[in-house]
C-alpha positions as CSV (number, residue, x, y, z in Angstrom):
1,M,0.0,0.0,0.0
2,N,2.8,2.4,0.9
3,A,4.6,1.7,-2.4
4,R,1.3,2.3,-4.3
5,R,0.8,5.6,-2.5
6,T,4.4,6.7,-3.2
7,A,4.0,5.9,-6.9
8,R,0.7,7.9,-7.1
9,K,2.4,10.8,-5.4
10,A,5.3,10.7,-8.0
11,D,2.8,10.5,-10.8
12,T,1.0,13.6,-9.5
13,A,4.2,15.6,-9.1
14,R,5.0,14.8,-12.7
15,S,1.9,16.6,-14.0
16,R,1.2,20.3,-13.5
17,T,-1.7,22.4,-14.8
18,F,-1.4,26.1,-15.0
19,P,-4.4,28.5,-15.4
20,P,-4.7,30.6,-18.5
21,L,-2.2,33.4,-18.5
22,P,-3.5,37.0,-18.8
23,P,-3.0,38.9,-22.1
24,A,0.6,40.1,-22.6
25,R,-0.2,43.3,-24.4
26,G,2.6,45.8,-24.2
27,R,5.3,43.3,-23.5
28,R,8.3,43.7,-25.7
29,S,9.1,40.0,-25.6
30,F,7.6,36.8,-24.1
31,A,10.5,36.1,-21.8
32,E,12.4,38.2,-19.3
33,S,14.9,35.6,-18.1
34,W,17.8,34.3,-20.1
35,W,16.4,30.7,-20.0
36,G,13.0,31.9,-21.2
37,N,14.7,33.7,-24.1
38,A,16.7,30.6,-24.9
39,W,13.4,28.7,-25.2
40,V,12.1,31.3,-27.6
41,E,15.3,31.2,-29.7
42,A,15.0,27.4,-30.0
43,L,11.7,28.0,-31.7
44,E,12.4,31.1,-33.8
45,G,15.9,30.0,-34.8
46,R,14.6,26.8,-36.4
47,Q,11.6,28.4,-38.1
48,R,13.0,31.2,-40.2
49,S,10.6,30.2,-43.1
50,A,7.5,30.3,-40.8
51,T,7.8,33.9,-39.6
52,G,4.2,34.6,-40.6
53,R,2.8,31.8,-38.5
54,L,5.0,32.7,-35.6
55,A,3.8,36.3,-35.8
56,R,0.2,35.1,-35.6
57,G,1.1,32.8,-32.8
58,R,2.6,35.7,-30.9
59,T,-0.7,37.6,-31.5
60,Y,-2.8,34.8,-30.2
61,A,-0.6,34.4,-27.1
62,R,-0.6,38.1,-26.4
63,A,-4.4,38.2,-26.6
64,G,-4.9,35.4,-24.1
65,N,-6.2,32.8,-26.6
66,V,-4.3,30.0,-24.8
67,G,-6.3,28.2,-22.2
68,E,-5.1,26.0,-19.3
69,I,-1.6,24.5,-19.9
70,T,-0.8,21.0,-18.7
71,V,2.9,20.1,-18.5
72,T,4.0,16.5,-18.1
73,P,7.4,14.9,-18.9
74,G,8.2,15.4,-22.6
75,R,4.8,17.1,-23.4
76,V,2.9,20.4,-23.1
77,A,-0.9,20.4,-23.9
78,A,-3.4,23.3,-24.1
79,R,-6.5,24.4,-26.0
80,V,-6.1,27.4,-28.2
81,Q,-9.0,29.6,-29.3
82,G,-8.7,30.3,-33.1
83,S,-11.1,31.7,-35.6
84,R,-13.7,28.9,-34.9
85,S,-16.0,28.8,-31.8
86,T,-14.4,25.5,-30.6
87,P,-10.8,25.7,-29.3
88,Y,-8.2,23.6,-31.0
89,R,-6.4,20.8,-29.1
90,T,-2.7,21.7,-29.3
91,S,0.4,20.1,-27.9
92,M,4.1,20.0,-28.2
93,E,6.7,17.3,-27.4
94,I,10.3,17.5,-26.3
95,P,12.7,14.6,-25.7
96,V,13.1,13.6,-22.0
97,L,16.5,13.0,-20.5
98,G,17.7,9.4,-20.0
99,E,18.7,8.0,-16.6
100,R,22.4,8.6,-17.3
101,D,21.8,12.2,-18.3
102,W,19.8,12.8,-15.1
103,E,22.6,11.3,-13.0
104,L,25.1,13.7,-14.6
105,L,22.8,16.7,-14.2
106,L,22.0,15.9,-10.5
107,D,25.8,15.5,-9.8
108,A,26.4,18.9,-11.4
109,A,23.6,20.5,-9.3
110,A,24.6,18.8,-6.0
111,G,28.2,19.7,-6.6
112,Q,27.5,23.4,-5.9
113,A,25.3,24.6,-3.0
114,G,24.6,27.8,-4.9
115,H,22.9,25.8,-7.7
116,I,20.3,24.3,-5.3
117,A,19.8,27.7,-3.6
118,A,19.2,29.3,-7.0
119,L,16.6,26.7,-8.0
120,L,14.8,27.1,-4.8
121,D,14.6,30.8,-5.5
122,R,13.1,30.0,-8.9
123,D,16.3,30.9,-10.8
124,M,18.1,28.8,-13.3
125,P,21.8,29.5,-12.8
126,A,23.7,29.7,-16.1
127,E,26.6,27.9,-14.3
128,L,24.4,24.8,-13.8
129,V,23.5,24.6,-17.4
130,E,27.2,25.1,-18.3
131,D,28.3,22.4,-15.9
132,A,25.6,20.1,-17.3
133,A,26.7,20.9,-20.9
134,R,30.3,20.1,-20.1
135,A,29.1,16.7,-18.8
136,G,27.3,16.2,-22.2
137,V,23.7,16.9,-21.0
138,R,21.6,19.4,-23.0
139,L,19.0,20.8,-20.6
140,L,17.7,23.6,-22.8
141,P,16.2,22.6,-26.1
142,R,18.2,23.0,-29.3
143,Q,16.7,23.9,-32.6
144,G,14.6,21.1,-33.9
145,E,13.8,19.4,-30.6
146,L,10.3,20.8,-30.3
147,T,7.6,18.8,-32.1
148,P,4.1,20.3,-32.5
149,S,0.7,18.8,-32.9
150,C,-2.7,20.5,-33.4
151,S,-6.3,19.5,-34.3
152,C,-6.5,22.5,-36.8
153,P,-6.4,21.9,-40.5
154,D,-3.1,23.9,-40.9
155,W,-0.1,21.5,-41.7
156,G,2.4,24.2,-40.8
157,D,5.3,23.3,-38.6
158,P,4.4,24.9,-36.2
159,C,0.9,26.2,-36.9
160,K,-0.1,29.5,-35.3
161,H,-1.9,27.7,-32.5
162,A,1.1,25.6,-31.6
163,A,3.3,28.7,-31.8
164,A,1.0,30.4,-29.3
165,V,1.5,27.6,-26.8
166,Y,5.3,27.8,-27.4
167,Y,5.4,31.4,-26.5
168,Q,3.2,31.0,-23.4
169,V,5.5,28.2,-22.1
170,A,8.3,30.8,-22.3
171,R,6.3,32.9,-19.8
172,L,5.9,29.9,-17.6
173,L,9.6,29.3,-17.6
174,D,10.2,32.9,-16.5
175,E,8.3,32.2,-13.3
176,D,9.4,28.7,-12.6
177,P,12.5,27.0,-14.1
178,F,11.2,23.6,-12.7
179,V,8.7,23.6,-15.6
180,L,11.7,23.0,-17.9
181,L,13.0,20.2,-15.6
182,L,9.5,18.6,-15.6
183,L,9.5,18.8,-19.4
184,R,12.8,17.0,-19.4
185,G,11.4,14.2,-17.2
186,R,11.5,14.9,-13.4
187,G,9.2,16.7,-11.0
188,E,10.2,19.4,-8.5
189,Q,9.8,17.4,-5.3
190,E,11.5,14.3,-6.5
191,L,14.5,16.4,-7.7
192,M,14.8,18.3,-4.4
193,D,14.5,15.0,-2.5
194,E,17.3,13.5,-4.6
195,L,19.5,16.5,-4.3
196,Q,19.1,16.5,-0.5
197,R,19.9,12.8,-0.4
198,R,23.1,13.3,-2.4
199,N,24.2,16.2,-0.2
200,A,23.6,14.1,2.9
201,A,25.6,11.2,1.5
202,Q,28.5,13.6,0.5
203,A,28.5,15.1,4.1
204,A,28.6,11.6,5.6
205,L,31.5,10.6,3.3
206,E,33.5,13.7,4.2
207,S,32.9,13.1,7.9
208,T,34.1,9.5,7.6
209,S,37.2,10.5,5.6
210,S,38.2,12.9,8.3
211,H,38.8,10.1,10.8
212,D,41.2,7.2,10.6
213,V,39.2,4.0,9.7
214,P,40.6,0.8,11.2
215,S,41.8,-1.6,8.6
216,A,40.4,-5.1,8.4
217,A,42.1,-7.9,10.5
218,G,45.2,-9.1,8.7
219,S,45.3,-6.3,6.1
220,V,48.0,-3.6,5.6
221,P,47.0,-0.1,4.6
222,A,48.2,0.8,1.1
223,K,50.0,4.0,2.3
224,D,52.2,1.8,4.6
225,V,53.2,-0.5,1.6
226,F,54.2,2.5,-0.4
227,A,56.1,4.1,2.5
228,A,58.1,0.8,3.0
229,A,58.9,0.6,-0.8
230,R,60.2,4.2,-0.8
231,A,62.3,3.8,2.3
232,G,65.4,2.6,0.5
233,L,65.2,5.1,-2.4
234,P,67.2,8.3,-2.4
235,P,65.1,11.5,-2.3
236,L,64.2,13.2,-5.6
237,P,66.4,16.1,-6.6
238,G,64.9,19.5,-6.1
239,P,63.6,21.7,-8.9
240,P,66.1,23.8,-10.9
241,H,66.5,27.5,-10.2
242,A,64.4,30.0,-12.3
243,I,66.3,32.0,-14.9
244,A,65.6,35.7,-14.9
245,R,66.4,36.2,-18.6
246,P,67.9,34.3,-21.5
247,G,71.6,34.7,-22.3
248,P,73.2,36.7,-25.1
249,T,71.7,36.1,-28.5
250,A,73.8,34.3,-31.0
251,V,75.2,36.4,-33.8
252,F,75.6,35.0,-37.3
253,T,77.9,36.6,-39.8
254,G,78.2,36.4,-43.5
255,S,75.5,35.9,-46.0
256,S,73.4,33.0,-47.0
257,A,74.9,30.5,-49.4
258,P,73.4,30.5,-52.9
259,G,70.4,28.2,-53.1
260,T,70.2,27.5,-49.4
261,G,67.7,30.2,-48.5
262,I,69.2,30.6,-45.1
263,D,68.9,34.2,-43.8
264,P,71.3,35.0,-40.9
265,A,68.9,37.7,-39.5
266,A,66.0,35.2,-39.5
267,L,68.2,32.6,-37.8
268,E,69.2,35.0,-35.1
269,F,65.6,36.0,-34.5
270,L,64.5,32.3,-34.2
271,A,67.3,31.5,-31.8
272,A,66.4,34.5,-29.6
273,D,62.7,33.5,-29.7
274,A,63.5,29.9,-28.7
275,A,65.6,31.1,-25.8
276,A,62.9,33.5,-24.5
277,R,60.3,30.8,-24.8
278,A,62.4,28.4,-22.8
279,V,62.9,30.8,-20.0
280,R,59.1,31.5,-19.9
281,L,58.2,27.8,-19.9
282,L,60.7,27.0,-17.1
283,A,59.3,29.9,-14.9
284,E,55.7,28.6,-15.5
285,A,56.8,25.0,-14.6
286,L,58.2,26.2,-11.3
287,T,55.1,27.9,-10.1
288,P,52.8,26.0,-7.6
289,A,49.8,26.6,-9.8
290,H,51.5,24.6,-12.6
291,L,51.3,21.3,-10.7
292,G,48.5,19.0,-11.9
293,T,47.7,21.2,-15.0
294,T,47.4,19.7,-18.4
295,P,50.1,20.7,-20.9
296,A,48.8,23.1,-23.7
297,D,48.3,21.5,-27.1
298,P,51.3,22.2,-29.4
299,L,50.8,24.9,-32.0
300,H,50.0,24.2,-35.5
301,V,52.4,25.5,-38.1
302,D,50.0,28.3,-39.2
303,Q,49.5,29.3,-35.5
304,D,53.3,29.4,-34.9
305,V,53.7,31.6,-38.0
306,I,51.4,34.2,-36.5
307,R,53.0,33.9,-33.1
308,L,56.4,34.6,-34.6
309,A,54.9,37.5,-36.6
310,A,53.6,39.0,-33.3
311,A,57.0,38.7,-31.6
312,E,58.4,41.8,-33.3
313,A,60.3,40.0,-36.0
314,P,62.4,41.9,-38.5
315,P,60.5,43.1,-41.6
316,T,62.2,40.7,-43.8
317,V,61.2,37.8,-41.5
318,V,57.6,39.1,-41.4
319,T,57.4,39.1,-45.2
320,R,58.6,35.5,-45.4
321,L,56.2,34.4,-42.6
322,A,53.2,36.1,-44.5
323,Q,54.2,34.3,-47.7
324,A,54.5,31.0,-45.8
325,A,51.0,31.5,-44.4
326,G,49.5,32.7,-47.7
327,L,48.4,35.9,-46.0
328,G,48.3,39.4,-47.4
329,P,49.5,42.4,-45.2
330,A,45.9,43.2,-43.9
331,D,45.0,39.6,-43.1
332,L,48.4,39.1,-41.4
333,A,47.9,42.2,-39.3
334,R,44.4,41.1,-38.3
335,S,45.8,37.6,-37.3
336,V,48.6,39.2,-35.3
337,R,46.2,41.4,-33.4
338,A,43.9,38.4,-32.7
339,W,46.9,36.5,-31.4
340,Q,48.0,39.4,-29.2
341,F,44.6,39.6,-27.6
342,G,43.8,35.9,-27.3
343,G,46.6,33.6,-28.4
344,P,45.5,30.4,-30.1
345,E,41.9,30.8,-29.0
346,G,42.0,34.4,-30.4
347,L,43.0,33.0,-33.8
348,R,40.2,30.5,-33.7
349,V,37.7,33.1,-32.9
350,L,38.9,35.2,-35.8
351,N,38.7,32.4,-38.4
352,E,36.4,29.6,-37.3
353,P,32.7,30.4,-36.6
354,W,30.9,27.7,-34.6
355,D,27.4,26.9,-33.2
356,P,27.1,27.5,-29.4
357,E,24.1,26.5,-27.2
358,Q,21.2,28.9,-27.6
359,Y,21.2,29.5,-23.8
360,E,24.6,31.0,-24.0
361,L,23.5,33.7,-26.5
362,A,20.3,34.3,-24.5
363,A,22.3,34.7,-21.3
364,A,24.7,37.1,-23.1
365,R,21.8,39.3,-24.3
366,D,20.3,39.2,-20.8
367,A,23.6,40.4,-19.2
368,V,23.9,43.2,-21.8
369,R,20.3,44.3,-21.1
370,H,20.9,44.5,-17.3
371,A,24.2,46.3,-17.7
372,W,22.5,49.1,-19.7
373,E,20.1,49.9,-16.8
374,G,18.4,53.3,-17.4
375,E,19.5,53.3,-21.1
376,R,18.4,51.4,-24.1
377,A,20.7,48.5,-24.6
378,P,22.2,47.8,-28.0
379,A,20.1,45.3,-30.0
380,L,22.2,42.2,-30.8
381,R,21.7,40.0,-33.8
382,A,22.9,36.4,-33.5
383,T,24.8,34.6,-36.3
384,R,26.3,31.4,-35.0
385,N,28.8,32.3,-32.2
386,R,28.6,36.1,-33.0
387,L,26.4,38.8,-31.6
388,T,26.4,42.0,-33.8
389,A,25.1,45.3,-32.6
390,T,22.4,46.2,-35.0
391,G,23.2,49.4,-36.9
392,G,26.7,49.8,-35.4
393,S,30.2,48.6,-35.9
394,A,30.6,46.5,-32.7
395,Q,30.5,42.8,-32.4
396,L,31.0,40.0,-29.8
397,R,32.4,36.6,-30.7
398,L,32.1,33.7,-28.2
399,G,35.2,31.5,-28.0
400,T,35.3,27.9,-27.1
401,D,36.9,29.0,-23.8
402,R,33.4,30.6,-23.0
403,R,34.9,34.1,-23.1
404,W,33.6,37.0,-25.2
405,Y,35.9,38.6,-27.8
406,P,35.1,42.2,-28.7
407,Y,35.4,43.2,-32.4
408,R,34.8,46.4,-34.4
409,K,34.4,47.0,-38.0
410,E,37.1,49.0,-39.8
411,S,36.8,49.8,-43.5
412,G,34.2,47.1,-43.9
413,T,36.2,44.4,-42.1
414,W,35.9,43.0,-38.6
415,W,39.0,43.5,-36.4
416,P,39.8,42.3,-32.9
417,A,39.2,45.3,-30.6
418,G,40.5,44.1,-27.2
419,P,41.1,41.2,-24.8
420,A,38.4,38.7,-24.1
421,D,36.1,38.9,-21.1
422,R,33.8,36.5,-19.3
423,D,31.2,39.2,-19.0
424,P,29.7,39.9,-22.4
425,A,28.5,43.3,-21.3
426,A,32.1,44.4,-20.5
427,A,33.4,43.0,-23.8
428,L,30.6,44.9,-25.7
429,A,31.5,48.1,-23.8
430,A,35.1,47.6,-24.9
431,A,34.1,47.2,-28.6
432,L,31.8,50.3,-28.4
433,S,34.5,52.4,-26.7
434,T,37.1,51.6,-29.4
435,E,34.5,52.3,-32.0
436,T,33.9,55.8,-30.8
437,S,37.6,56.6,-29.7
């Protein structure tokens, strides 16, 4: 009987019905939160060819034509009043997360006390979504994951009635991010119960590990075995001393032999560059923060060409580097500036557009809007990983390091405008300031 009662309670928690939302006349958008905006972008980004139906759906939603909304795992259902007297039965479906995905998501949420506090405060922390994404779990929908269904005769994908429901769901998400979690398969109470259980288990584990645990009879602790094995070994030598600066640069005399292509000036430059890099790498290796870090990936030839060009190489060397990279003077200068502001990632941001998660773009827009309090924030148009200020010459580019790189347009070409920043609003301010300076 108790098991039956528990199952019935879980089923009830996995179904929520919301009363009709009031008309939204006068609202500039259907979402105020970044996660609500990410939901809208998942719809609108996919349906560029259905702008007419989306516009009519927005009108229906603003006018209050959407009735009660019932949310269950993977499905939203509502009745929408159209042109006929009888409302249409409309629904949309979204894939639920599998058990493994939920385990990873719960681990990410339980790992930070702030994540749980934010959820209880009806806030969806961007860090939680980022932690989940790094673990391979997509919480917010991507383009193409929303599947509509409607009893109307319109075969559009979506029809205007389904679009109206989509937009109303964005308003529900603004008020309660647990609606999104329910759509992905879990109810609020069962999620909070599971998070509390994990926190209690972690606290018990930490309490146990802080005391010595007696070993089983007849066994030997592993640390004692390793200590005995090391007893007869000499201690490891200490680290070398840091070097303040490289030694004198080698000087090559004479001219290159015919047909060899060896330039003495270029050889001197490469020798000095190698010595300076060795000193820097040694200094980094001797810092405490270096222990346990993963070595950086080696540079590709094209990347190293730009690095050398940025290292104040002699003009003749720069010319040869540009020829080797197949770059004209302007492109080389842009690449050098990108390297100076961001190293290898700065070059990738310059040359390789990519597709980030929609929530990252929505969160950036939200940060810009809040940073421009009291003033009208610049409108940002999204193209892949780039947000361009409409009507201006400023642009933000999101790197795979999750930092925003400011760009400005000079003579019709986008140029790096400053170092990257975790805060998109600060990066945009840098791009706008260089634009007007």
